[in-house]
C-alpha positions in Angstrom: 64.2 43.0 -66.2 66.5 43.2 -63.2 67.0 46.8 -62.0 69.6 45.8 -59.5 72.5 48.1 -59.8 75.8 48.9 -58.0 75.6 52.2 -56.0 78.7 53.5 -57.7 77.4 53.7 -61.2 78.9 56.8 -62.7 76.6 59.5 -64.1 77.5 62.0 -66.7 76.1 65.6 -66.7 73.8 66.7 -69.4 73.2 70.2 -70.6 71.9 72.0 -73.8 75.5 72.1 -75.0 76.0 68.3 -74.7 76.8 66.3 -77.8 76.4 62.6 -78.7 79.0 61.9 -81.4 78.7 58.4 -82.9 81.0 55.5 -81.7 82.5 57.5 -78.8 81.6 58.7 -75.4 78.0 59.6 -75.6 78.1 62.4 -73.1 80.7 65.0 -74.0 81.3 68.4 -75.6 78.7 70.5 -77.4 75.1 69.4 -78.2 74.1 69.3 -81.9 70.3 69.2 -82.2 70.5 68.2 -85.9 72.3 65.0 -85.0 69.5 63.3 -83.1 66.6 63.6 -85.6 68.7 61.5 -87.9 68.1 58.6 -85.5 64.4 59.2 -85.4 64.0 58.8 -89.1 66.0 55.6 -89.3 65.2 53.7 -86.2 65.2 50.1 -87.4 67.7 50.5 -90.3 70.0 52.2 -87.9 70.0 49.1 -85.7 71.3 47.2 -88.7 73.8 49.6 -90.2 75.3 50.7 -86.9 74.4 48.2 -84.2 77.5 48.7 -82.2 77.5 49.5 -78.6 80.1 51.7 -76.9 82.8 49.1 -77.3 82.1 48.6 -81.0 80.7 45.1 -80.5 77.5 44.1 -82.3 74.9 42.5 -80.1 74.1 38.9 -81.1 70.4 39.4 -81.6 70.9 42.1 -84.2 73.8 40.3 -85.8 72.0 36.9 -86.3 68.3 37.9 -86.2 68.4 41.5 -87.4 66.8 40.4 -90.7 63.5 39.9 -88.8 63.0 43.6 -88.7 65.0 44.6 -91.7 63.4 47.0 -94.2 61.3 48.4 -91.3 58.7 45.6 -90.8 56.8 48.6 -89.5 53.4 46.8 -89.7 54.4 44.2 -87.0 56.2 46.9 -85.0 53.1 49.1 -85.0 50.7 46.6 -83.5 49.2 48.1 -80.3 48.1 44.8 -78.9 48.3 41.1 -79.6 46.1 40.1 -82.6 47.0 36.6 -84.0 44.8 37.2 -87.1 46.7 40.4 -88.0 50.0 38.8 -87.3 49.1 35.9 -89.5 48.0 38.2 -92.3 51.4 40.0 -92.1 53.6 37.0 -92.2 51.6 34.8 -94.6 52.7 37.3 -97.3 56.3 36.6 -96.4 56.8 32.9 -96.8 60.6 33.2 -97.4 61.0 35.1 -94.2 59.2 32.3 -92.3 61.3 29.7 -94.1 64.5 31.5 -93.2 63.5 31.8 -89.5 62.5 28.1 -89.4 65.9 27.1 -90.9 67.7 29.4 -88.4 65.9 27.8 -85.4 66.2 24.3 -86.8 69.9 24.5 -87.7 71.1 26.3 -84.5 69.1 24.2 -82.0 69.6 21.0 -84.2 73.3 21.5 -84.2 73.4 21.9 -80.4 71.3 18.8 -79.8 73.5 16.9 -82.3 76.6 17.9 -80.3 75.0 16.8 -77.0 74.2 13.4 -78.6 77.7 13.1 -79.8 79.0 13.9 -76.4 77.0 11.1 -74.9 78.2 8.7 -77.6 81.8 9.6 -77.0 81.5 9.5 -73.2 82.5 13.1 -72.7 79.2 14.6 -71.5 80.6 15.6 -68.1 83.7 17.3 -69.6 81.6 19.3 -72.1 78.7 20.0 -69.8 79.6 23.7 -69.0 80.6 24.3 -72.6 77.3 23.1 -74.0 75.4 25.2 -71.3 77.3 28.3 -72.5 76.6 27.5 -76.1 72.9 27.1 -75.4 72.7 30.5 -73.7 74.4 32.0 -76.8 72.0 30.3 -79.1 69.0 31.6 -77.2 70.4 35.2 -77.3 70.9 34.9 -81.0 67.3 33.6 -81.5 65.9 36.6 -79.6 63.4 37.6 -76.9 60.8 34.9 -77.3 63.3 32.1 -76.6 64.9 34.1 -73.9 61.6 34.5 -72.1 61.0 30.8 -72.2 64.5 30.2 -70.8 64.0 32.7 -68.0 61.0 30.7 -66.8 63.0 27.5 -66.9 66.0 29.1 -65.1 63.8 29.6 -62.0 63.6 25.9 -61.4 66.8 24.6 -59.7 65.1 21.3 -58.9 64.8 20.4 -62.6 67.7 22.2 -64.2 71.4 21.1 -63.8 73.5 23.7 -62.0 75.7 24.5 -65.0 72.7 25.3 -67.2 71.1 27.2 -64.3 74.1 29.4 -64.0 74.2 30.2 -67.7 70.4 30.6 -68.1 70.3 33.0 -65.1 72.6 35.3 -67.1 69.7 35.8 -69.5 67.8 37.8 -66.8 69.9 40.9 -67.0 73.3 40.3 -68.8 72.4 40.2 -72.5 74.7 42.2 -74.8 73.1 45.7 -75.2 72.3 47.5 -78.4 73.7 50.9 -79.4 73.4 53.6 -76.7 73.2 56.2 -79.4 70.1 54.5 -80.7 68.7 54.2 -77.1 69.2 57.9 -76.5 67.6 58.8 -79.8 64.6 56.5 -78.9 64.2 58.4 -75.6 64.0 61.7 -77.4 61.7 60.4 -80.1 59.3 58.9 -77.6 59.3 61.8 -75.1 59.3 64.5 -77.8 62.1 66.7 -76.3 65.9 66.7 -76.0 67.2 64.3 -73.4 68.8 67.0 -71.3 65.3 68.4 -70.7 64.4 65.5 -68.5 67.7 64.4 -66.9 70.6 66.4 -65.4 72.8 63.2 -65.4 72.6 59.8 -67.1 75.0 56.9 -67.3 77.0 56.7 -70.6 76.4 52.9 -70.8 73.5 50.7 -70.0 73.6 49.3 -66.5 71.7 46.1 -67.4 70.3 44.6 -70.6 67.6 42.0 -70.9 65.4 40.4 -73.6 63.1 43.3 -74.3 65.3 46.3 -73.4 68.1 47.9 -71.4 68.4 50.2 -68.4 70.3 53.4 -67.8 70.7 55.2 -64.5 69.7 58.9 -64.5 68.9 61.8 -62.3 65.7 63.8 -62.9 66.3 67.4 -63.6 63.1 68.5 -61.9 63.5 66.7 -58.6 67.1 65.4 -58.4 65.8 61.9 -57.7 67.8 59.0 -59.2 65.7 56.9 -61.6 66.0 53.9 -63.9 65.4 54.6 -67.6 64.3 51.5 -69.5 64.5 51.6 -73.3 63.0 49.0 -75.5 65.2 47.1 -77.9 64.5 48.1 -81.5 62.8 45.5 -83.6 61.8 43.3 -80.7 58.1 43.3 -81.4 58.6 42.3 -85.0 60.8 39.4 -84.0 58.5 38.2 -81.3 55.5 38.5 -83.6 57.1 36.1 -86.2 58.1 33.6 -83.5 54.6 33.6 -82.0 53.1 33.0 -85.4 55.4 30.0 -85.9 54.8 28.7 -82.4 51.0 29.1 -82.8 51.0 27.2 -86.1 53.1 24.4 -84.6 50.8 24.2 -81.6 47.8 23.6 -83.9 49.6 20.8 -85.8 50.8 19.2 -82.6 47.4 19.2 -81.0 45.8 17.6 -84.0 48.6 15.0 -84.4 48.8 14.1 -80.7 45.0 14.5 -80.1 45.6 16.7 -77.1 42.5 18.0 -75.2 44.1 21.2 -74.2 43.8 24.1 -76.7 47.5 24.6 -77.2 46.9 27.6 -79.5 44.9 29.3 -76.7 47.8 28.7 -74.3 50.2 30.3 -76.8 47.7 33.2 -77.2 47.6 33.8 -73.5 51.3 33.9 -73.2 51.6 36.1 -76.3 49.0 38.5 -75.0 51.0 38.9 -71.7 54.2 39.3 -73.7 52.7 42.1 -75.9 51.4 43.8 -72.8 54.9 43.6 -71.4 56.2 45.4 -74.5 53.9 48.3 -73.8 55.7 50.4 -71.2 52.7 52.6 -70.6 50.8 49.5 -69.5 53.7 48.4 -67.4 53.8 51.8 -65.6 50.1 51.5 -64.9 50.5 48.0 -63.6 53.3 49.2 -61.3 51.1 51.9 -59.9 48.3 49.4 -59.2 50.7 46.9 -57.8 52.2 49.5 -55.5 48.7 50.6 -54.3 47.6 47.0 -53.5 50.7 45.5 -52.0 53.2 48.4 -51.3 52.0 48.6 -47.7 52.7 44.9 -46.9 55.4 44.4 -44.3 58.9 44.1 -45.8 57.6 44.6 -49.4 58.9 47.4 -51.5 57.4 48.5 -54.8 59.2 51.3 -56.8 57.5 54.5 -57.8 56.5 54.9 -61.5 56.7 58.2 -63.4 53.7 57.8 -65.7 54.1 61.3 -67.1 57.6 60.5 -68.3 56.7 57.1 -69.8 55.8 56.2 -73.3 55.2 52.9 -75.2 59.0 52.2 -75.5 60.5 54.2 -72.7 59.8 53.7 -68.9 61.0 55.9 -66.0 60.8 54.4 -62.6 62.4 54.7 -59.1 65.9 53.4 -58.8 66.3 50.3 -56.6 69.5 49.0 -55.2 70.1 45.6 -53.6 71.0 42.0 -54.5 69.0 39.3 -56.2 67.0 37.3 -53.7 68.4 34.1 -55.0 71.9 35.2 -54.2 71.4 36.2 -50.5 69.6 33.1 -49.1 67.2 35.1 -47.0 64.6 32.6 -45.7 62.6 35.4 -44.1 62.1 37.2 -47.4 61.2 33.9 -49.1 58.4 33.7 -46.6 57.5 37.3 -47.3 57.4 36.4 -51.0 55.1 33.4 -50.4 52.8 35.6 -48.3 52.7 38.4 -50.9 52.2 36.0 -53.8 49.3 34.3 -52.1 47.8 37.7 -51.3 48.1 38.6 -55.0 46.6 35.4 -56.3 43.8 34.7 -53.8 43.0 38.1 -52.2 43.0 40.5 -55.1 43.6 38.4 -58.1 46.1 40.8 -59.6 49.4 39.0 -59.6 53.0 39.2 -60.9 53.2 36.6 -63.6 56.9 36.8 -64.1 58.6 36.6 -60.6 61.9 35.2 -61.8 65.0 35.7 -59.6 66.0 38.8 -61.6 62.7 40.5 -60.7 63.0 39.9 -56.9 65.6 41.7 -54.9 66.7 42.1 -51.4 67.2 45.8 -50.8 70.0 47.0 -48.6 67.5 47.7 -45.8 66.2 44.1 -45.9 63.0 44.5 -47.9 61.7 42.4 -50.8 61.6 44.5 -53.9 59.4 43.6 -56.9 60.5 44.8 -60.3 59.2 44.6 -63.9 55.5 44.8 -64.0 55.0 44.1 -67.7 53.7 40.5 -67.4 50.8 40.6 -64.9 47.8 38.3 -64.6 44.2 38.6 -63.5 42.5 35.8 -61.5 38.7 36.3 -61.4 37.0 36.0 -58.0 34.9 32.9 -59.0 38.1 31.2 -60.2 40.0 32.2 -57.0 37.3 30.7 -54.9 37.2 27.5 -57.0 41.0 27.2 -56.7 40.7 27.5 -52.9 37.9 25.0 -52.8 39.9 22.5 -54.9 42.9 22.8 -52.5 40.6 22.1 -49.5 38.9 19.2 -51.2 42.2 17.7 -52.3 43.7 17.9 -48.8 40.5 16.5 -47.2 40.3 13.7 -49.8 36.9 14.8 -51.0 37.4 13.7 -54.5 33.7 13.9 -55.6 33.8 17.7 -54.8 37.2 18.0 -56.4 35.8 16.7 -59.7 33.2 19.5 -59.6 35.9 22.1 -58.8 37.8 20.9 -61.9 34.7 21.7 -64.0 34.4 25.1 -62.4 38.1 25.9 -63.1 37.7 24.8 -66.7 40.0 21.8 -66.3 37.2 19.4 -67.2 34.3 19.7 -69.6 30.8 19.9 -68.0 29.9 16.7 -69.8 32.5 14.6 -68.0 31.1 11.6 -66.0 31.6 12.8 -62.4 31.5 9.4 -60.8 34.1 8.0 -63.1 36.3 11.1 -62.7 36.0 10.8 -58.9 37.1 7.2 -59.0 40.1 8.1 -61.2 41.1 11.1 -59.0 40.9 8.9 -55.9 43.4 6.5 -57.6 45.7 9.3 -58.6 45.8 11.4 -55.4 44.9 9.3 -52.5 48.3 7.8 -51.7 50.0 11.2 -52.1 47.5 13.1 -49.9 47.6 10.4 -47.2 51.1 11.5 -46.3 49.7 14.7 -44.9 49.5 18.2 -46.3 53.0 19.2 -45.1 54.5 16.4 -47.1 52.7 16.7 -50.4 54.8 17.6 -53.4 53.7 18.2 -57.0 55.7 15.2 -58.0 53.5 13.0 -55.8 50.4 14.5 -57.3 51.5 14.0 -60.8 51.5 10.2 -60.4 49.2 8.8 -63.1 47.5 12.1 -63.8 48.8 12.1 -67.4 46.7 9.1 -68.4 43.7 10.4 -66.4 43.9 13.8 -68.1 43.9 12.1 -71.5 41.0 9.7 -70.7 38.7 12.4 -69.3 39.6 15.1 -71.8 41.3 17.3 -69.2 42.3 20.7 -70.6 44.6 23.5 -69.4 42.6 26.8 -69.7 44.6 29.7 -71.1 44.4 31.8 -67.9 45.7 28.8 -65.8 49.0 28.7 -67.6 50.1 32.0 -66.1 48.9 31.0 -62.6 50.9 27.8 -62.8 53.9 29.6 -64.1 53.8 32.1 -61.3 53.5 29.4 -58.7 56.2 27.3 -60.3 58.7 30.2 -60.4 57.9 30.9 -56.8 58.5 27.3 -55.8 61.7 27.2 -57.7 63.0 30.3 -55.9 62.1 28.7 -52.5 63.7 25.4 -53.4 67.0 27.3 -54.1 66.9 28.3 -50.4 65.3 25.1 -49.0 65.5 21.9 -51.2 62.7 20.3 -49.1 60.3 23.2 -49.8 56.8 22.2 -50.9 54.6 25.0 -52.2 51.3 23.3 -51.1 52.6 22.9 -47.6 53.4 26.6 -47.4 50.2 27.6 -49.2 47.6 25.5 -47.4 47.9 27.3 -44.0 47.1 30.6 -45.8 44.2 28.9 -47.7 42.9 27.5 -44.4 43.0 30.9 -42.8 41.3 32.4 -45.9 38.4 30.0 -45.9 37.9 30.4 -42.1 37.8 34.2 -42.3 36.4 35.1 -45.7 32.9 36.5 -45.8 32.2 35.3 -49.4 28.9 33.3 -49.5 30.5 30.7 -51.8 33.4 30.0 -49.4 31.0 30.0 -46.4 29.0 27.4 -48.1 32.1 25.4 -48.9 33.2 25.5 -45.3 29.7 24.5 -44.1 29.8 21.5 -46.5 33.3 20.6 -45.4 32.5 20.6 -41.7 29.1 18.8 -41.9 28.1 15.7 -43.7 24.5 14.5 -43.5 24.1 16.8 -40.5 27.1 15.2 -38.7 29.8 17.6 -37.4 33.3 16.5 -38.6 35.5 18.1 -35.9 38.7 16.6 -37.3 38.3 18.9 -40.3 37.7 22.0 -38.3 40.7 21.0 -36.1 42.9 20.6 -39.1 41.8 23.9 -40.6 42.4 25.8 -37.3 45.7 24.1 -36.7 46.9 24.9 -40.2 45.6 28.5 -40.2 47.6 29.2 -37.0 50.7 27.9 -38.9 50.3 30.5 -41.6 52.5 33.6 -41.6 50.5 36.7 -41.0 51.9 40.1 -41.8 52.4 40.7 -38.1 54.3 37.4 -37.5 56.5 38.1 -40.6 57.3 41.5 -39.1 58.4 39.9 -35.9 60.2 37.1 -37.8 58.5 34.4 -35.7 59.9 31.4 -37.4 60.0 29.0 -34.4 57.2 26.6 -33.5 54.8 28.1 -31.0 53.9 26.5 -27.6 50.4 25.6 -26.6 49.8 28.7 -24.6 50.6 30.9 -27.6 48.3 28.7 -29.7 45.5 29.1 -27.2 45.8 32.9 -27.2 45.9 33.0 -31.0 42.8 30.7 -31.2 41.0 32.8 -28.6 41.9 36.0 -30.4 40.7 34.6 -33.8 37.4 33.2 -32.6 36.5 36.4 -30.8 37.3 38.6 -33.7 34.9 39.8 -36.4 36.7 37.6 -39.0 36.1 34.5 -36.8 32.3 35.1 -36.4 31.3 32.1 -38.5 33.8 29.7 -36.8 32.7 31.1 -33.4 29.1 30.3 -34.2 30.1 26.7 -35.2 32.1 26.2 -32.0 29.4 27.6 -29.8 26.8 25.3 -31.4 29.0 22.2 -31.1 30.1 23.2 -27.6 26.4 23.4 -26.6 25.7 20.0 -28.0 28.6 18.7 -26.1 27.4 20.2 -22.8 24.0 18.7 -23.4 25.5 15.3 -24.1 27.7 15.6 -21.0 24.7 16.3 -18.9 22.7 13.4 -20.2 25.7 11.1 -19.9 26.2 12.2 -16.3 22.5 11.8 -15.5 22.5 8.4 -17.2 25.6 7.3 -15.3 24.2 8.4 -11.9 20.6 7.2 -12.6 21.7 3.7 -13.7 23.1 3.1 -10.2 20.0 4.1 -8.4 16.7 2.2 -8.0 13.4 3.3 -9.4 14.9 5.5 -12.1 13.9 3.5 -15.2 11.2 6.0 -16.3 13.7 8.9 -16.2 16.5 7.0 -18.1 14.1 6.3 -21.0 13.7 10.0 -21.5 17.4 10.9 -21.1 19.1 8.0 -22.8 22.4 8.1 -24.7 22.1 7.4 -28.3 24.4 7.4 -31.3 24.1 11.2 -31.8 24.9 12.0 -28.1 27.9 9.7 -28.0 29.2 11.5 -31.1 28.6 14.9 -29.5 30.3 13.7 -26.3 33.4 12.7 -28.2 33.4 15.9 -30.2 33.1 17.8 -26.9 36.3 16.1 -25.6 38.1 17.1 -28.8 36.9 20.6 -28.5 38.3 20.9 -25.0 41.6 19.6 -26.3 41.5 22.1 -29.1 40.5 25.1 -27.1 43.1 24.4 -24.4 45.9 24.0 -26.8 46.8 20.5 -25.7 48.7 18.2 -28.0 46.8 15.1 -29.0 48.8 11.9 -29.5 46.0 9.9 -31.1 45.3 9.8 -34.8 42.2 11.9 -35.5 41.0 9.4 -38.1 41.3 6.5 -35.6 39.3 8.6 -33.0 36.5 9.1 -35.5 36.4 5.4 -36.4 36.3 4.5 -32.7 33.4 6.9 -32.2 31.4 5.3 -35.0 32.1 1.8 -33.7 31.1 2.8 -30.2 27.9 4.5 -31.4 26.8 1.5 -33.5 27.4 -0.8 -30.6 25.4 1.5 -28.3 27.5 0.2 -25.4 26.7 2.1 -22.2 30.4 1.8 -21.3 31.2 4.1 -24.1 29.6 7.1 -22.4 31.3 6.2 -19.1 34.7 6.0 -20.8 34.0 9.4 -22.5 33.0 10.9 -19.2 36.3 9.8 -17.6 38.2 11.2 -20.6 36.4 14.6 -20.4 36.8 15.0 -16.6 40.5 14.1 -17.2 40.7 16.8 -19.9 39.1 19.4 -17.6 41.6 18.6 -14.8 44.4 19.0 -17.3 43.4 22.4 -18.6 45.8 25.2 -17.8 45.2 27.5 -14.8 42.0 29.5 -15.4 43.9 32.6 -14.4 46.1 32.2 -17.4 43.0 32.2 -19.6 41.6 35.3 -17.8 45.0 37.1 -18.2 45.0 36.2 -22.0 41.5 37.6 -22.3 42.5 40.8 -20.5 45.2 41.4 -23.1 42.6 41.4 -25.9 40.9 44.6 -27.2 37.8 45.8 -25.2 35.4 44.6 -27.8 36.8 41.1 -27.8 36.7 41.0 -23.9 33.1 41.9 -24.1 32.5 39.2 -26.6 34.2 36.7 -24.3 32.2 37.5 -21.2 29.0 37.3 -23.2 29.7 33.7 -24.2 28.3 32.0 -21.1 24.9 33.7 -21.6 25.0 32.7 -25.3 25.8 29.1 -24.5 23.1 29.0 -21.7 20.5 30.3 -24.1 21.4 27.7 -26.7 21.5 24.9 -24.1 18.1 25.9 -22.8 16.6 25.8 -26.3 18.0 22.3 -26.9 16.7 21.0 -23.5 13.2 22.4 -24.2 13.1 20.9 -27.7 14.4 17.6 -26.3 11.7 17.6 -23.6 8.9 18.3 -26.0 10.1 15.5 -28.3 
């Protein structure tokens, strides 16, 4: 629910002598304590008999779908958590209620689709486009919260929804007709157990915003004077949602059987329904908000409002007031980057993520921060699944489809019994062309290619937990596309993933990185180079604070690379670099000796001991690439071409190969920036990093001596 409010919202004073007469200004004259208990006794029936708001208008949900919670339906309303068996037992005893709901859904949506079809037949689709969009929004409001929730998710995708529909569906985020304020105030007193003036010295006489599950009032706490938002749940909402979920779950079972889907559609509905039930528990939402604030509230340019847990109940939530504008309305690219960074931190660092980041829940505050609101729908991403997700992204980008097939099994997308070799072949056919464009150009549209047929053939399934993860990423991508039509979520996410896998101390990710960089004992420098390059492209919290959105020159890249490799987080990568650098120095020495000795007489006995072979030629070429990488020089050659050339040269065992590499290396050494610049960059580092740097020569010398001794013994 959007808690974005104008700063001039009027507040009315409350006192023990305040009165709330029906159908008039709710904050006036003397207070009559006998008036409010009447609402407590008749909560649901009151919504039907007197559903008017302050202006006397009946809200559409109550008018057209009020029968869903007529006569109390207290059993469904009293459910503390989602339980599909209990819901089924409740509504199977009410077949006529189910039939009435099915008829309502079928006739309202059926009529709308019929009119759209008629518009197409009569050639008036363009003229009626906006009208039909407004009609669809009205239908969704009439049908209630479950349908509104689905529409809210769709409204976050400007790349797939026409603008007219997008404008109308976006109104569902916070501009739904409110229910009676009298009933809202009585709910507050019923839930908190005391008269309303006990808690608030002022409160707005009308709701400031109304959404699918409830509506919000602005108030001032009596005890502290702070301005807060008071969210009150819409009466009957849980009963209505319970029936709609029962219908959706039943239809999902029939559809899966009829279409022979591999995915357990009922489990997907259950996952969504569970999150929706948690969202209707405002106590749980307040706890989620506190945890979210603790984990992410200190991130640069991120604001999480304070929750008042002691003043919150199951149907009433009190939280800090937030003022600003919707992020989708201000076109702030910097805050979009902040949102991407924060979302990736949620998903892949801690696993506790906001599963409903639609535009109404993301605001730009007046001081330029990104504010998160509405913590009812949250998700948990377990560590083993987070690591498998990271590994899948790495294997996809590096076209390691055999490992990708194993990742899909770990993630639950494939059954363990799937034939890995056949899956690998199919995934290669689906993804290879898309991935060959480069990570910065990959879109989900490219990846979807022939995936549908592949999923059906190999019994792919969508785990229930994965639906919320995909929804969160899809909403985030939709928000970014509104600011930048060329935005690609994988392009923005992969640098973060690269940095994560290079710095994380998890044994699983370390093992993955080792397997990624080495194949049959051969170092694949192109992969390390790609990971390091992409990781430096990621937006750290510090770079976001400085708003560094421009491309960085080679000197800055060199400093960043130096700082990373000397840090504690870069220990694993530093060890890899030192080992490969030592191998390169050894190969350089042997190549130099081989080159000099071949031109001198009587040196055949020495050259047989120190002779270039396939491994040394490969190490020599890697050494040249390391020099380019560490000096921050731009490479014009295709890395894949370079690797192929190295393999060809090695198999030919041509002595000219080592000579050519020597000339390349000495050319690289002469092109390296002034060593004084390197020393100045080192002196800017913290003392512990400086010490680490000046210890490197001794470390390399020790490694090199060990290799030479081992070589001599062999």
